[in-house]
N, C-alpha and C positions, 0 to 999 in steps of 0.2 A: 781049177774051179773058175766058175765065171761069174761077171759082174752081178749077174741078177742073184746066183747064186750067195753071194757074198750081200747083197741089198737084203735079202731074204732074212739070213742069218742074222744081218744087225737088226733089222726090224723086230722080230721075233725076239733078238735079246732087250730090243728098248720096252716089248711091250713086257716081256718079264721084270724090267728095273721099274716098270710103270706101277705093278701091280704088287711090290715088297712091301710089306709092312712092318719089319723090322729096320729099327736106323742102324744105318753104317757109319765105322767111325768118319770123319772128316775131312782126312785126305783120301778117301775113297771116292765121297762123293765129289769131292772136287777133280781127281780122276776120270768118274764118268762122265763126268759135266764137261769138262775140256775135250774129250774124246770126243762128245756127242756134239757138240757145239763146232770142232774142226770136221767131221765128217758132214755135218748139212750145211756148214756155212763156209767152210775154207777159215782161212787165216784172219784173225782178228787183224785190224789197221790197226798202227800205233797210235795212242793219244784219243781213242776214240771216247765218244761220249761217256767218261765216268765219273760219278758223283764221290768226288773224295771224300764226305763226308759217309758215305757208305763203306764201311769195313767189308760185308761181304760181299759186295758186286767189286769190290776191289779184289779181293780175293779169289774170285770168281775168274775174274779179266787176265789175272795172272797167271792162273792154270791154264786159261787158252794160250796164254801166248808163246808158254812154256812148248805147249805143244805145234806151235805154229811152220815146226820144219816137215812134219807129218803132211803125206797128201790127204786127201780126205778115204779112200779105200786102205791106208795103213791105220789112220785113225779109226774106222771100223771095224777093221780087225782086233784093235786093242780093247775097242768098245768090248766087243763079243769076248774076248779072254778074260777082261775084269768080268766080266759077270758071270761067265762059268765057272770061275776061280771063287767067286761070293756064295753062288749058288752052292757050289758043291761043296765049301766052307763048312755052310748053314745045315748040311745033311748027316756030315759027322758027328 
């Protein structure tokens, strides 16, 4: 598969995720967020400006740090797989 194919599939999955109307479990939302950030921004730098009073952002940053070992392409593939899994389970 070419990089363009992966990028196209990633942005198609992003479009699907952006148009989801049902709430997803928090752990799935964090996983989707972390894969997206890793795919589009690369690894988070340790001790980035995180407001320690904001628990929601702390969870998001923690999720992103946990996938820091992934390359952007690996994160894109996992993002796509996660969106496909969520949408296929909604059809059942």
